[in-house]
All heavy atoms as a GROMACS GRO file, in nm:
protein
  490
    1MET      N    1  15.340  20.700  17.387
    1MET     CA    2  15.258  20.598  17.449
    1MET      C    3  15.338  20.476  17.486
    1MET      O    4  15.411  20.418  17.402
    1MET     CB    5  15.137  20.558  17.346
    1MET     CG    6  15.049  20.458  17.405
    1MET     SD    7  14.915  20.435  17.290
    1MET     CE    8  14.788  20.385  17.408
    2PRO      N    9  15.325  20.428  17.601
    2PRO     CA   10  15.403  20.315  17.647
    2PRO      C   11  15.357  20.181  17.581
    2PRO      O   12  15.241  20.173  17.538
    2PRO     CB   13  15.385  20.301  17.803
    2PRO     CG   14  15.262  20.382  17.827
    2PRO     CD   15  15.249  20.488  17.716
    3LYS      N   16  15.442  20.087  17.559
    3LYS     CA   17  15.406  19.958  17.502
    3LYS      C   18  15.324  19.887  17.603
    3LYS      O   19  15.343  19.885  17.720
    3LYS     CB   20  15.530  19.891  17.465
    3LYS     CG   21  15.613  19.946  17.358
    3LYS     CD   22  15.731  19.850  17.319
    3LYS     CE   23  15.824  19.898  17.215
    3LYS     NZ   24  15.936  19.817  17.194
    4LEU      N   25  15.238  19.804  17.544
    4LEU     CA   26  15.158  19.712  17.630
    4LEU      C   27  15.259  19.593  17.676
    4LEU      O   28  15.359  19.565  17.610
    4LEU     CB   29  15.051  19.634  17.536
    4LEU     CG   30  14.941  19.724  17.495
    4LEU    CD1   31  14.839  19.644  17.413
    4LEU    CD2   32  14.864  19.778  17.615
    5ARG      N   33  15.236  19.553  17.799
    5ARG     CA   34  15.321  19.452  17.869
    5ARG      C   35  15.258  19.318  17.835
    5ARG      O   36  15.139  19.287  17.856
    5ARG     CB   37  15.330  19.471  18.013
    5ARG     CG   38  15.405  19.611  18.037
    5ARG     CD   39  15.421  19.651  18.177
    5ARG     NE   40  15.462  19.552  18.270
    5ARG     CZ   41  15.593  19.518  18.294
    5ARG    NH1   42  15.686  19.591  18.231
    5ARG    NH2   43  15.623  19.422  18.378
    6LEU      N   44  15.333  19.218  17.788
    6LEU     CA   45  15.286  19.093  17.738
    6LEU      C   46  15.365  18.980  17.806
    6LEU      O   47  15.483  18.980  17.836
    6LEU     CB   48  15.308  19.088  17.593
    6LEU     CG   49  15.259  18.956  17.519
    6LEU    CD1   50  15.200  18.992  17.384
    6LEU    CD2   51  15.385  18.867  17.492
    7ALA      N   52  15.288  18.862  17.826
    7ALA     CA   53  15.348  18.744  17.879
    7ALA      C   54  15.277  18.629  17.801
    7ALA      O   55  15.170  18.645  17.760
    7ALA     CB   56  15.338  18.722  18.029
    8PHE      N   57  15.345  18.515  17.801
    8PHE     CA   58  15.283  18.387  17.749
    8PHE      C   59  15.250  18.290  17.855
    8PHE      O   60  15.329  18.279  17.965
    8PHE     CB   61  15.395  18.322  17.650
    8PHE     CG   62  15.424  18.397  17.532
    8PHE    CD1   63  15.516  18.491  17.523
    8PHE    CD2   64  15.340  18.378  17.411
    8PHE    CE1   65  15.549  18.556  17.402
    8PHE    CE2   66  15.375  18.442  17.297
    8PHE     CZ   67  15.477  18.535  17.290
    9ALA      N   68  15.149  18.209  17.833
    9ALA     CA   69  15.112  18.094  17.927
    9ALA      C   70  15.069  17.985  17.842
    9ALA      O   71  14.983  17.990  17.764
    9ALA     CB   72  14.998  18.140  18.013
   10MET      N   73  15.159  17.873  17.850
   10MET     CA   74  15.137  17.751  17.782
   10MET      C   75  15.186  17.632  17.866
   10MET      O   76  15.242  17.656  17.971
   10MET     CB   77  15.204  17.761  17.641
   10MET     CG   78  15.148  17.860  17.551
   10MET     SD   79  15.220  17.842  17.391
   10MET     CE   80  15.161  17.991  17.312
   11ARG      N   81  15.167  17.517  17.808
   11ARG     CA   82  15.219  17.402  17.883
   11ARG      C   83  15.365  17.394  17.903
   11ARG      O   84  15.419  17.364  18.002
   11ARG     CB   85  15.181  17.280  17.797
   11ARG     CG   86  15.218  17.145  17.859
   11ARG     CD   87  15.170  17.028  17.776
   11ARG     NE   88  15.223  17.024  17.646
   11ARG     CZ   89  15.154  17.014  17.529
   11ARG    NH1   90  15.028  16.990  17.536
   11ARG    NH2   91  15.217  17.018  17.412
   12SER      N   92  15.442  17.453  17.798
   12SER     CA   93  15.589  17.451  17.815
   12SER      C   94  15.650  17.552  17.723
   12SER      O   95  15.588  17.603  17.615
   12SER     CB   96  15.642  17.319  17.780
   12SER     OG   97  15.619  17.281  17.644
   13ASP      N   98  15.779  17.579  17.740
   13ASP     CA   99  15.858  17.673  17.646
   13ASP      C  100  15.870  17.603  17.515
   13ASP      O  101  15.874  17.666  17.410
   13ASP     CB  102  15.996  17.702  17.709
   13ASP     CG  103  15.990  17.797  17.830
   13ASP    OD1  104  15.918  17.903  17.812
   13ASP    OD2  105  16.052  17.772  17.925
   14GLU      N  106  15.884  17.465  17.522
   14GLU     CA  107  15.902  17.396  17.394
   14GLU      C  108  15.779  17.413  17.303
   14GLU      O  109  15.788  17.429  17.187
   14GLU     CB  110  15.934  17.244  17.417
   14GLU     CG  111  16.063  17.224  17.483
   14GLU     CD  112  16.072  17.251  17.635
   14GLU    OE1  113  15.960  17.252  17.693
   14GLU    OE2  114  16.176  17.273  17.691
   15LEU      N  115  15.658  17.405  17.366
   15LEU     CA  116  15.535  17.422  17.296
   15LEU      C  117  15.530  17.564  17.238
   15LEU      O  118  15.494  17.586  17.123
   15LEU     CB  119  15.416  17.388  17.370
   15LEU     CG  120  15.281  17.423  17.313
   15LEU    CD1  121  15.270  17.330  17.179
   15LEU    CD2  122  15.169  17.391  17.403
   16ALA      N  123  15.558  17.658  17.313
   16ALA     CA  124  15.565  17.798  17.268
   16ALA      C  125  15.647  17.819  17.140
   16ALA      O  126  15.623  17.891  17.049
   16ALA     CB  127  15.606  17.892  17.386
   17ALA      N  128  15.769  17.752  17.148
   17ALA     CA  129  15.862  17.755  17.045
   17ALA      C  130  15.804  17.706  16.914
   17ALA      O  131  15.848  17.746  16.802
   17ALA     CB  132  15.997  17.685  17.073
   18THR      N  133  15.715  17.604  16.919
   18THR     CA  134  15.657  17.547  16.795
   18THR      C  135  15.545  17.640  16.743
   18THR      O  136  15.520  17.634  16.624
   18THR     CB  137  15.606  17.407  16.828
   18THR    OG1  138  15.496  17.412  16.914
   18THR    CG2  139  15.711  17.306  16.875
   19VAL      N  140  15.482  17.715  16.842
   19VAL     CA  141  15.375  17.801  16.788
   19VAL      C  142  15.430  17.940  16.754
   19VAL      O  143  15.381  18.002  16.652
   19VAL     CB  144  15.274  17.821  16.908
   19VAL    CG1  145  15.161  17.911  16.869
   19VAL    CG2  146  15.220  17.687  16.955
   20PHE      N  147  15.524  17.991  16.821
   20PHE     CA  148  15.585  18.124  16.798
   20PHE      C  149  15.731  18.106  16.760
   20PHE      O  150  15.813  18.074  16.842
   20PHE     CB  151  15.568  18.218  16.913
   20PHE     CG  152  15.426  18.259  16.943
   20PHE    CD1  153  15.355  18.186  17.030
   20PHE    CD2  154  15.367  18.361  16.870
   20PHE    CE1  155  15.222  18.216  17.062
   20PHE    CE2  156  15.238  18.395  16.898
   20PHE     CZ  157  15.162  18.318  16.989
   21SER      N  158  15.768  18.141  16.629
   21SER     CA  159  15.909  18.125  16.592
   21SER      C  160  15.979  18.233  16.664
   21SER      O  161  15.926  18.331  16.723
   21SER     CB  162  15.920  18.144  16.439
   21SER     OG  163  15.870  18.274  16.408
   22ASP      N  164  16.114  18.236  16.655
   22ASP     CA  165  16.194  18.345  16.712
   22ASP      C  166  16.167  18.484  16.641
   22ASP      O  167  16.170  18.578  16.703
   22ASP     CB  168  16.344  18.306  16.696
   22ASP     CG  169  16.393  18.195  16.794
   22ASP    OD1  170  16.318  18.175  16.896
   22ASP    OD2  171  16.498  18.141  16.766
   23GLU      N  172  16.145  18.469  16.513
   23GLU     CA  173  16.109  18.582  16.435
   23GLU      C  174  15.978  18.653  16.493
   23GLU      O  175  15.966  18.772  16.504
   23GLU     CB  176  16.099  18.563  16.289
   23GLU     CG  177  16.065  18.676  16.203
   23GLU     CD  178  16.050  18.642  16.055
   23GLU    OE1  179  16.068  18.537  16.016
   23GLU    OE2  180  15.995  18.739  15.989
   24ALA      N  181  15.877  18.560  16.511
   24ALA     CA  182  15.750  18.613  16.562
   24ALA      C  183  15.755  18.670  16.697
   24ALA      O  184  15.713  18.779  16.727
   24ALA     CB  185  15.650  18.498  16.564
   25LYS      N  186  15.844  18.609  16.784
   25LYS     CA  187  15.861  18.672  16.916
   25LYS      C  188  15.936  18.806  16.908
   25LYS      O  189  15.914  18.896  16.987
   25LYS     CB  190  15.942  18.572  17.000
   25LYS     CG  191  15.863  18.463  17.066
   25LYS     CD  192  15.942  18.379  17.154
   25LYS     CE  193  15.857  18.267  17.220
   25LYS     NZ  194  15.938  18.192  17.320
   26GLU      N  195  16.034  18.812  16.816
   26GLU     CA  196  16.113  18.941  16.801
   26GLU      C  197  16.007  19.046  16.741
   26GLU      O  198  16.020  19.165  16.793
   26GLU     CB  199  16.219  18.926  16.693
   26GLU     CG  200  16.344  18.844  16.751
   26GLU     CD  201  16.446  18.826  16.637
   26GLU    OE1  202  16.457  18.896  16.545
   26GLU    OE2  203  16.524  18.726  16.666
   27ARG      N  204  15.922  19.011  16.655
   27ARG     CA  205  15.818  19.104  16.607
   27ARG      C  206  15.726  19.154  16.721
   27ARG      O  207  15.701  19.274  16.734
   27ARG     CB  208  15.744  19.050  16.494
   27ARG     CG  209  15.826  19.032  16.372
   27ARG     CD  210  15.757  18.969  16.251
   27ARG     NE  211  15.644  19.049  16.212
   27ARG     CZ  212  15.548  19.014  16.130
   27ARG    NH1  213  15.539  18.879  16.096
   27ARG    NH2  214  15.455  19.096  16.096
   28LEU      N  215  15.685  19.059  16.802
   28LEU     CA  216  15.602  19.092  16.918
   28LEU      C  217  15.680  19.187  17.010
   28LEU      O  218  15.619  19.284  17.064
   28LEU     CB  219  15.550  18.975  16.995
   28LEU     CG  220  15.441  18.902  16.939
   28LEU    CD1  221  15.419  18.769  17.006
   28LEU    CD2  222  15.316  18.982  16.941
   29ALA      N  223  15.801  19.153  17.035
   29ALA     CA  224  15.890  19.245  17.121
   29ALA      C  225  15.905  19.382  17.065
   29ALA      O  226  15.938  19.471  17.147
   29ALA     CB  227  16.027  19.171  17.151
   30GLY      N  228  15.884  19.389  16.934
   30GLY     CA  229  15.904  19.524  16.876
   30GLY      C  230  15.794  19.618  16.908
   30GLY      O  231  15.801  19.743  16.917
   31VAL      N  232  15.674  19.558  16.934
   31VAL     CA  233  15.553  19.635  16.963
   31VAL      C  234  15.499  19.621  17.095
   31VAL      O  235  15.398  19.689  17.140
   31VAL     CB  236  15.437  19.604  16.862
   31VAL    CG1  237  15.487  19.644  16.719
   31VAL    CG2  238  15.405  19.455  16.863
   32THR      N  239  15.556  19.536  17.169
   32THR     CA  240  15.516  19.513  17.319
   32THR      C  241  15.638  19.511  17.410
   32THR      O  242  15.744  19.490  17.358
   32THR     CB  243  15.429  19.380  17.343
   32THR    OG1  244  15.517  19.271  17.309
   32THR    CG2  245  15.308  19.377  17.242
   33ASP      N  246  15.615  19.508  17.536
   33ASP     CA  247  15.718  19.481  17.630
   33ASP      C  248  15.706  19.344  17.688
   33ASP      O  249  15.605  19.322  17.760
   33ASP     CB  250  15.713  19.589  17.750
   33ASP     CG  251  15.817  19.568  17.846
   33ASP    OD1  252  15.917  19.503  17.820
   33ASP    OD2  253  15.805  19.628  17.954
   34LEU      N  254  15.784  19.245  17.632
   34LEU     CA  255  15.773  19.116  17.674
   34LEU      C  256  15.842  19.105  17.818
   34LEU      O  257  15.956  19.116  17.839
   34LEU     CB  258  15.851  19.021  17.577
   34LEU     CG  259  15.842  18.865  17.603
   34LEU    CD1  260  15.704  18.817  17.610
   34LEU    CD2  261  15.918  18.799  17.492
   35VAL      N  262  15.752  19.069  17.917
   35VAL     CA  263  15.801  19.085  18.052
   35VAL      C  264  15.894  18.970  18.102
   35VAL      O  265  15.965  18.984  18.202
   35VAL     CB  266  15.683  19.096  18.150
   35VAL    CG1  267  15.604  19.223  18.126
   35VAL    CG2  268  15.595  18.974  18.157
   36ARG      N  269  15.883  18.853  18.036
   36ARG     CA  270  15.977  18.744  18.061
   36ARG      C  271  15.991  18.657  17.936
   36ARG      O  272  15.891  18.641  17.864
   36ARG     CB  273  15.926  18.664  18.188
   36ARG     CG  274  15.794  18.602  18.174
   36ARG     CD  275  15.739  18.536  18.297
   36ARG     NE  276  15.805  18.406  18.305
   36ARG     CZ  277  15.800  18.340  18.425
   36ARG    NH1  278  15.750  18.392  18.534
   36ARG    NH2  279  15.860  18.218  18.425
   37PRO      N  280  16.109  18.606  17.918
   37PRO     CA  281  16.143  18.520  17.797
   37PRO      C  282  16.067  18.381  17.802
   37PRO      O  283  16.040  18.336  17.689
   37PRO     CB  284  16.284  18.508  17.782
   37PRO     CG  285  16.325  18.525  17.930
   37PRO     CD  286  16.231  18.622  17.987
   38ASP      N  287  16.047  18.327  17.912
   38ASP     CA  288  15.992  18.204  17.922
   38ASP      C  289  15.837  18.206  17.953
   38ASP      O  290  15.788  18.314  17.996
   38ASP     CB  291  16.059  18.115  18.030
   38ASP     CG  292  16.059  18.182  18.166
   38ASP    OD1  293  16.058  18.306  18.165
   38ASP    OD2  294  16.057  18.114  18.267
   39VAL      N  295  15.771  18.091  17.933
   39VAL     CA  296  15.618  18.100  17.948
   39VAL      C  297  15.586  18.069  18.096
   39VAL      O  298  15.654  18.006  18.160
   39VAL     CB  299  15.560  18.001  17.848
   39VAL    CG1  300  15.584  18.036  17.708
   39VAL    CG2  301  15.591  17.859  17.891
   40LEU      N  302  15.464  18.118  18.126
   40LEU     CA  303  15.404  18.087  18.264
   40LEU      C  304  15.342  17.943  18.242
   40LEU      O  305  15.268  17.920  18.147
   40LEU     CB  306  15.302  18.186  18.305
   40LEU     CG  307  15.349  18.320  18.337
   40LEU    CD1  308  15.225  18.413  18.361
   40LEU    CD2  309  15.434  18.318  18.462
   41THR      N  310  15.381  17.847  18.332
   41THR     CA  311  15.319  17.716  18.321
   41THR      C  312  15.229  17.696  18.440
   41THR      O  313  15.178  17.590  18.456
   41THR     CB  314  15.431  17.614  18.317
   41THR    OG1  315  15.512  17.630  18.438
   41THR    CG2  316  15.512  17.624  18.188
   42GLU      N  317  15.226  17.797  18.526
   42GLU     CA  318  15.127  17.785  18.647
   42GLU      C  319  15.098  17.927  18.687
   42GLU      O  320  15.172  18.021  18.652
   42GLU     CB  321  15.198  17.706  18.756
   42GLU     CG  322  15.331  17.746  18.802
   42GLU     CD  323  15.335  17.878  18.891
   42GLU    OE1  324  15.240  17.904  18.960
   42GLU    OE2  325  15.436  17.952  18.891
   43PHE      N  326  14.993  17.941  18.765
   43PHE     CA  327  14.941  18.076  18.803
   43PHE      C  328  14.939  18.089  18.950
   43PHE      O  329  14.870  18.185  18.995
   43PHE     CB  330  14.800  18.092  18.750
   43PHE     CG  331  14.794  18.120  18.597
   43PHE    CD1  332  14.670  18.096  18.532
   43PHE    CD2  333  14.904  18.153  18.525
   43PHE    CE1  334  14.659  18.116  18.403
   43PHE    CE2  335  14.895  18.172  18.377
   43PHE     CZ  336  14.769  18.150  18.323
   44GLU      N  337  15.007  18.001  19.022
   44GLU     CA  338  14.988  18.006  19.172
   44GLU      C  339  15.109  18.058  19.254
   44GLU      O  340  15.092  18.102  19.366
   44GLU     CB  341  14.953  17.872  19.223
   44GLU     CG  342  14.809  17.817  19.174
   44GLU     CD  343  14.782  17.678  19.202
   44GLU    OE1  344  14.855  17.610  19.286
   44GLU    OE2  345  14.690  17.626  19.145
   45SER      N  346  15.227  18.067  19.202
   45SER     CA  347  15.343  18.108  19.268
   45SER      C  348  15.339  18.256  19.290
   45SER      O  349  15.276  18.322  19.196
   45SER     CB  350  15.470  18.059  19.195
   45SER     OG  351  15.484  18.138  19.078
   46ASP      N  352  15.415  18.313  19.372
   46ASP     CA  353  15.428  18.456  19.394
   46ASP      C  354  15.479  18.520  19.266
   46ASP      O  355  15.430  18.629  19.224
   46ASP     CB  356  15.518  18.490  19.507
   46ASP     CG  357  15.449  18.455  19.644
   46ASP    OD1  358  15.327  18.438  19.654
   46ASP    OD2  359  15.522  18.455  19.740
   47GLU      N  360  15.574  18.456  19.198
   47GLU     CA  361  15.630  18.508  19.082
   47GLU      C  362  15.523  18.516  18.967
   47GLU      O  363  15.517  18.610  18.896
   47GLU     CB  364  15.753  18.428  19.032
   47GLU     CG  365  15.816  18.475  18.908
   47GLU     CD  366  15.930  18.401  18.862
   47GLU    OE1  367  15.972  18.295  18.925
   47GLU    OE2  368  15.992  18.424  18.751
   48ALA      N  369  15.452  18.415  18.942
   48ALA     CA  370  15.347  18.409  18.842
   48ALA      C  371  15.249  18.518  18.868
   48ALA      O  372  15.205  18.589  18.780
   48ALA     CB  373  15.286  18.267  18.832
   49LEU      N  374  15.199  18.527  18.999
   49LEU     CA  375  15.099  18.626  19.028
   49LEU      C  376  15.149  18.760  19.006
   49LEU      O  377  15.078  18.856  18.960
   49LEU     CB  378  15.055  18.605  19.178
   49LEU     CG  379  14.984  18.473  19.201
   49LEU    CD1  380  14.950  18.462  19.356
   49LEU    CD2  381  14.841  18.483  19.133
   50ALA      N  382  15.283  18.795  19.037
   50ALA     CA  383  15.340  18.916  19.013
   50ALA      C  384  15.339  18.950  18.860
   50ALA      O  385  15.308  19.067  18.822
   50ALA     CB  386  15.485  18.925  19.065
   51VAL      N  387  15.380  18.854  18.774
   51VAL     CA  388  15.374  18.877  18.635
   51VAL      C  389  15.228  18.904  18.584
   51VAL      O  390  15.207  18.996  18.513
   51VAL     CB  391  15.430  18.754  18.558
   51VAL    CG1  392  15.402  18.759  18.412
   51VAL    CG2  393  15.582  18.735  18.589
   52LEU      N  394  15.134  18.821  18.629
   52LEU     CA  395  15.001  18.841  18.591
   52LEU      C  396  14.942  18.980  18.632
   52LEU      O  397  14.863  19.047  18.559
   52LEU     CB  398  14.905  18.735  18.649
   52LEU     CG  399  14.938  18.596  18.593
   52LEU    CD1  400  14.859  18.487  18.669
   52LEU    CD2  401  14.897  18.581  18.441
   53GLY      N  402  14.989  19.030  18.747
   53GLY     CA  403  14.943  19.160  18.798
   53GLY      C  404  15.003  19.269  18.727
   53GLY      O  405  14.956  19.390  18.737
   54SER      N  406  15.101  19.246  18.644
   54SER     CA  407  15.173  19.355  18.579
   54SER      C  408  15.170  19.361  18.428
   54SER      O  409  15.223  19.450  18.369
   54SER     CB  410  15.330  19.342  18.606
   54SER     OG  411  15.385  19.231  18.538
   55ILE      N  412  15.083  19.279  18.367
   55ILE     CA  413  15.086  19.268  18.224
   55ILE      C  414  14.937  19.323  18.177
   55ILE      O  415  14.849  19.328  18.249
   55ILE     CB  416  15.098  19.124  18.165
   55ILE    CG1  417  14.995  19.031  18.231
   55ILE    CG2  418  15.246  19.076  18.197
   55ILE    CD1  419  15.005  18.894  18.163
   56ASP      N  420  14.946  19.357  18.040
   56ASP     CA  421  14.824  19.402  17.980
   56ASP      C  422  14.765  19.290  17.891
   56ASP      O  423  14.647  19.282  17.861
   56ASP     CB  424  14.851  19.524  17.886
   56ASP     CG  425  14.902  19.640  17.972
   56ASP    OD1  426  14.835  19.687  18.059
   56ASP    OD2  427  15.025  19.675  17.941
   57VAL      N  428  14.859  19.209  17.838
   57VAL     CA  429  14.820  19.102  17.735
   57VAL      C  430  14.869  18.969  17.790
   57VAL      O  431  14.996  18.954  17.815
   57VAL     CB  432  14.871  19.133  17.602
   57VAL    CG1  433  14.837  19.022  17.508
   57VAL    CG2  434  14.819  19.270  17.555
   58LEU      N  435  14.787  18.866  17.786
   58LEU     CA  436  14.837  18.723  17.816
   58LEU      C  437  14.810  18.639  17.694
   58LEU      O  438  14.690  18.622  17.657
   58LEU     CB  439  14.769  18.674  17.938
   58LEU     CG  440  14.813  18.525  17.977
   58LEU    CD1  441  14.951  18.532  18.022
   58LEU    CD2  442  14.726  18.482  18.093
   59VAL      N  443  14.904  18.593  17.633
   59VAL     CA  444  14.893  18.506  17.507
   59VAL      C  445  14.898  18.361  17.561
   59VAL      O  446  14.988  18.317  17.626
   59VAL     CB  447  15.004  18.532  17.418
   59VAL    CG1  448  14.988  18.428  17.285
   59VAL    CG2  449  14.999  18.677  17.361
   60THR      N  450  14.787  18.290  17.542
   60THR     CA  451  14.771  18.157  17.592
   60THR      C  452  14.770  18.060  17.474
   60THR      O  453  14.760  18.094  17.359
   60THR     CB  454  14.648  18.133  17.671
   60THR    OG1  455  14.535  18.156  17.584
   60THR    CG2  456  14.644  18.227  17.790
   61GLY      N  457  14.790  17.931  17.506
   61GLY     CA  458  14.794  17.824  17.408
   61GLY      C  459  14.760  17.694  17.479
   61GLY      O  460  14.714  17.685  17.589
   62TRP      N  461  14.781  17.590  17.414
   62TRP     CA  462  14.746  17.453  17.456
   62TRP      C  463  14.806  17.434  17.591
   62TRP      O  464  14.930  17.462  17.612
   62TRP     CB  465  14.788  17.346  17.362
   62TRP     CG  466  14.725  17.354  17.234
   62TRP    CD1  467  14.593  17.320  17.188
   62TRP    CD2  468  14.772  17.421  17.109
   62TRP    NE1  469  14.566  17.349  17.065
   62TRP    CE2  470  14.684  17.420  17.010
   62TRP    CE3  471  14.897  17.480  17.080
   62TRP    CZ2  472  14.705  17.467  16.886
   62TRP    CZ3  473  14.923  17.528  16.960
   62TRP    CH2  474  14.818  17.523  16.860
   63GLY      N  475  14.737  17.378  17.695
   63GLY     CA  476  14.787  17.335  17.816
   63GLY      C  477  14.814  17.461  17.902
   63GLY      O  478  14.878  17.448  18.005
   64ALA      N  479  14.747  17.566  17.872
   64ALA     CA  480  14.766  17.686  17.960
   64ALA      C  481  14.702  17.656  18.096
   64ALA      O  482  14.607  17.592  18.106
   64ALA     CB  483  14.701  17.812  17.901
   65PRO      N  484  14.764  17.708  18.200
   65PRO     CA  485  14.722  17.674  18.338
   65PRO      C  486  14.582  17.741  18.357
   65PRO      O  487  14.546  17.830  18.299
   65PRO     CB  488  14.823  17.744  18.429
   65PRO     CG  489  14.920  17.825  18.342
   65PRO     CD  490  14.889  17.783  18.201
   0.00000   0.00000   0.00000
């Protein structure tokens, strides 16, 4: 069975780092396919729309677009 594809959306990468430790991200990467290492901070660019269209799970936090 293929892994679920996951991305993060928050105000900034710095905020994501305070919420999810490197260990937590590694654990998530072990059970999902993390499609990009940095967080989405907007949903309007072609790149962001491509990511959103290709994932199964979007993990959001404070300041998510």
